[in-house]
C-alpha positions as a Python dict, from the first residue, in 0.01 Angstrom:
ca = {
    (1, 'M'): (0, 0, 0),
    (2, 'E'): (93, 39, 358),
    (3, 'A'): (456, 133, 449),
    (4, 'E'): (635, -119, 641),
    (5, 'P'): (643, -51, 1019),
    (6, 'E'): (965, 62, 1160),
    (7, 'P'): (1127, -110, 1463),
    (8, 'S'): (1012, 11, 1825),
    (9, 'P'): (1214, 311, 1947),
    (10, 'W'): (1137, 196, 2303),
    (11, 'R'): (1327, -70, 2498),
    (12, 'T'): (1181, -267, 2788),
    (13, 'L'): (1417, -340, 3065),
    (14, 'A'): (1197, -504, 3311),
    (15, 'S'): (812, -562, 3365),
    (16, 'R'): (619, -644, 3668),
    (17, 'E'): (252, -694, 3752),
    (18, 'V'): (135, -435, 4020),
    (19, 'Y'): (-257, -519, 4025),
    (20, 'A'): (-491, -772, 3883),
    (21, 'N'): (-865, -852, 3906),
    (22, 'A'): (-1120, -1036, 3710),
    (23, 'W'): (-1146, -774, 3440),
    (24, 'I'): (-789, -612, 3421),
    (25, 'R'): (-423, -637, 3489),
    (26, 'V'): (-182, -348, 3538),
    (27, 'R'): (179, -373, 3494),
    (28, 'E'): (446, -129, 3517),
    (29, 'D'): (763, -151, 3275),
    (30, 'D'): (1107, -16, 3337),
    (31, 'V'): (1180, 141, 2977),
    (32, 'V'): (1437, 314, 2789),
    (33, 'R'): (1222, 603, 2602),
    (34, 'P'): (1285, 702, 2235),
    (35, 'D'): (1512, 983, 2358),
    (36, 'G'): (1732, 751, 2534),
    (37, 'S'): (1618, 855, 2878),
    (38, 'R'): (1512, 594, 3136),
    (39, 'G'): (1160, 584, 3289),
    (40, 'I'): (837, 378, 3358),
    (41, 'Y'): (552, 297, 3144),
    (42, 'G'): (202, 166, 3293),
    (43, 'V'): (-11, -58, 3083),
    (44, 'V'): (-365, -175, 3156),
    (45, 'S'): (-438, -521, 3001),
    (46, 'M'): (-796, -588, 2968),
    (47, 'R'): (-921, -964, 2997),
    (48, 'A'): (-1186, -910, 2722),
    (49, 'A'): (-1198, -774, 2366),
    (50, 'A'): (-1407, -462, 2312),
    (51, 'L'): (-1698, -505, 2108),
    (52, 'A'): (-1945, -258, 1944),
    (53, 'V'): (-2239, -320, 1747),
    (54, 'G'): (-2445, -58, 1542),
    (55, 'P'): (-2797, -211, 1487),
    (56, 'L'): (-2992, -84, 1159),
    (57, 'F'): (-3353, -130, 1138),
    (58, 'D'): (-3521, -148, 798),
    (59, 'D'): (-3658, 196, 848),
    (60, 'G'): (-3303, 338, 885),
    (61, 'S'): (-3314, 368, 1262),
    (62, 'T'): (-3082, 246, 1521),
    (63, 'V'): (-3075, 190, 1892),
    (64, 'L'): (-2853, 382, 2139),
    (65, 'V'): (-2792, 234, 2501),
    (66, 'G'): (-2775, 482, 2778),
    (67, 'Q'): (-2591, 375, 3093),
    (68, 'Y'): (-2423, 547, 3389),
    (69, 'R'): (-2037, 512, 3342),
    (70, 'Y'): (-1888, 477, 3707),
    (71, 'T'): (-1564, 604, 3591),
    (72, 'L'): (-1693, 927, 3454),
    (73, 'S'): (-1968, 984, 3711),
    (74, 'A'): (-2186, 1062, 3412),
    (75, 'W'): (-2457, 896, 3185),
    (76, 'S'): (-2328, 804, 2840),
    (77, 'W'): (-2513, 729, 2519),
    (78, 'E'): (-2353, 437, 2309),
    (79, 'I'): (-2415, 182, 2090),
    (80, 'P'): (-2453, -181, 2228),
    (81, 'E'): (-2117, -265, 2360),
    (82, 'G'): (-1929, -515, 2584),
    (83, 'G'): (-1665, -755, 2615),
    (84, 'G'): (-1575, -1081, 2431),
    (85, 'L'): (-1320, -1351, 2422),
    (86, 'L'): (-973, -1230, 2329),
    (87, 'D'): (-912, -1518, 2080),
    (88, 'G'): (-1167, -1646, 1841),
    (89, 'D'): (-1447, -1514, 1621),
    (90, 'P'): (-1581, -1180, 1797),
    (91, 'Q'): (-1907, -1187, 1593),
    (92, 'P'): (-2095, -1435, 1792),
    (93, 'E'): (-1982, -1238, 2112),
    (94, 'A'): (-2104, -925, 1970),
    (95, 'A'): (-2450, -1084, 1892),
    (96, 'R'): (-2444, -1201, 2268),
    (97, 'E'): (-2404, -832, 2375),
    (98, 'L'): (-2657, -702, 2122),
    (99, 'R'): (-2910, -948, 2263),
    (100, 'E'): (-2823, -886, 2632),
    (101, 'E'): (-2840, -498, 2608),
    (102, 'T'): (-3124, -450, 2371),
    (103, 'G'): (-3304, -772, 2306),
    (104, 'I'): (-3224, -761, 1935),
    (105, 'T'): (-3094, -1049, 1720),
    (106, 'A'): (-2973, -989, 1363),
    (107, 'A'): (-2955, -1205, 1072),
    (108, 'R'): (-2695, -994, 875),
    (109, 'W'): (-2351, -890, 1027),
    (110, 'T'): (-2082, -659, 852),
    (111, 'D'): (-1741, -640, 1015),
    (112, 'L'): (-1649, -278, 1045),
    (113, 'G'): (-1289, -343, 1144),
    (114, 'A'): (-1050, -326, 1436),
    (115, 'V'): (-1072, -80, 1716),
    (116, 'E'): (-817, 17, 1969),
    (117, 'P'): (-1008, 209, 2252),
    (118, 'S'): (-719, 382, 2411),
    (119, 'N'): (-382, 250, 2266),
    (120, 'S'): (-175, 489, 2478),
    (121, 'I'): (-262, 313, 2807),
    (122, 'T'): (-420, 1, 2727),
    (123, 'D'): (-329, -286, 2499),
    (124, 'Q'): (-708, -385, 2449),
    (125, 'R'): (-817, -430, 2114),
    (126, 'G'): (-1181, -454, 1979),
    (127, 'R'): (-1407, -484, 1677),
    (128, 'A'): (-1708, -307, 1562),
    (129, 'F'): (-2008, -449, 1338),
    (130, 'L'): (-2318, -344, 1168),
    (131, 'A'): (-2614, -558, 1255),
    (132, 'E'): (-2911, -573, 1013),
    (133, 'D'): (-3211, -782, 932),
    (134, 'L'): (-3329, -735, 1303),
    (135, 'T'): (-3571, -930, 1523),
    (136, 'E'): (-3676, -741, 1853),
    (137, 'G'): (-3704, -922, 2181),
    (138, 'S'): (-3638, -862, 2550),
    (139, 'P'): (-3299, -725, 2685),
    (140, 'Q'): (-3130, -919, 2949),
    (141, 'P'): (-2878, -677, 3082),
    (142, 'D'): (-2602, -791, 3336),
    (143, 'P'): (-2689, -737, 3705),
    (144, 'T'): (-2449, -440, 3704),
    (145, 'E'): (-2620, -247, 3422),
    (146, 'E'): (-2911, -16, 3424),
    (147, 'L'): (-2969, 64, 3064),
    (148, 'R'): (-3186, 307, 2863),
    (149, 'L'): (-3268, 235, 2510),
    (150, 'W'): (-3340, 510, 2264),
    (151, 'R'): (-3442, 432, 1900),
    (152, 'L'): (-3369, 714, 1647),
    (153, 'P'): (-3269, 773, 1294),
    (154, 'L'): (-2911, 619, 1225),
    (155, 'R'): (-2839, 977, 1069),
    (156, 'D'): (-2933, 1148, 1381),
    (157, 'A'): (-2707, 905, 1587),
    (158, 'V'): (-2412, 976, 1337),
    (159, 'T'): (-2464, 1357, 1365),
    (160, 'M'): (-2441, 1318, 1762),
    (161, 'A'): (-2125, 1121, 1720),
    (162, 'L'): (-1971, 1391, 1478),
    (163, 'D'): (-2080, 1695, 1689),
    (164, 'G'): (-1974, 1545, 2025),
    (165, 'R'): (-2303, 1459, 2179),
    (166, 'I'): (-2190, 1102, 2177),
    (167, 'T'): (-1835, 1085, 2339),
    (168, 'D'): (-1778, 709, 2383),
    (169, 'G'): (-1506, 617, 2148),
    (170, 'L'): (-1638, 279, 2031),
    (171, 'A'): (-1983, 449, 1979),
    (172, 'V'): (-1827, 727, 1766),
    (173, 'V'): (-1599, 481, 1557),
    (174, 'G'): (-1898, 221, 1516),
    (175, 'L'): (-2145, 492, 1399),
    (176, 'C'): (-1916, 656, 1166),
    (177, 'R'): (-1790, 311, 1013),
    (178, 'A'): (-2152, 219, 988),
    (179, 'D'): (-2233, 529, 786),
    (180, 'Y'): (-1924, 487, 573),
    (181, 'A'): (-2030, 113, 484),
    (182, 'L'): (-2367, 202, 403),
    (183, 'R'): (-2274, 488, 194),
    (184, 'R'): (-2001, 264, 3),
    (185, 'R'): (-2279, -13, -24),
    (186, 'A'): (-2523, 243, -195),
    (187, 'G'): (-2245, 386, -405),
    (188, 'D'): (-2335, 719, -273),
    (189, 'R'): (-2113, 964, -55),
    (190, 'Q'): (-2411, 1191, 37),
    (191, 'G'): (-2624, 966, 199),
    (192, 'Y'): (-2798, 609, 236),
}
């Protein structure tokens, strides 16, 4: 049983939009902080939900997507990820991202739960999924994406998430939750 949430210790006095484009909105709030002092708080609102998919082949392997992340000036290994509609069922949007980035379609989906990618700076919410009963096809990435695909055992990808070789938050959460779901399904805490 979860404890009842307490009321917010923050008070918003005023709010104004300081920037907006097709993907994000940035607002600055005048606030009273929990200690009673006044200040500002910047919030980035994403115009899409964050979606992550851990594909699982019958042989226990998965696919990681490598792509260059402009914000970090570095390549990143991730599970298939992208944006989806803010309202409605996120699973069809996750299926679209999986197909675009990897060419894979899935007949079986497991919802791995909600994800908040960076809740100290953005109000973006997301969802992670496990995709099974896979069929391979040709990827159709967005024009802004140059992707590398790497098929490897899911256990190896989970190890990479746990030891820090995979640092993308959605990928870490998605891989660890996929591992947990598979262990629970098998009734085994040691492996799947």
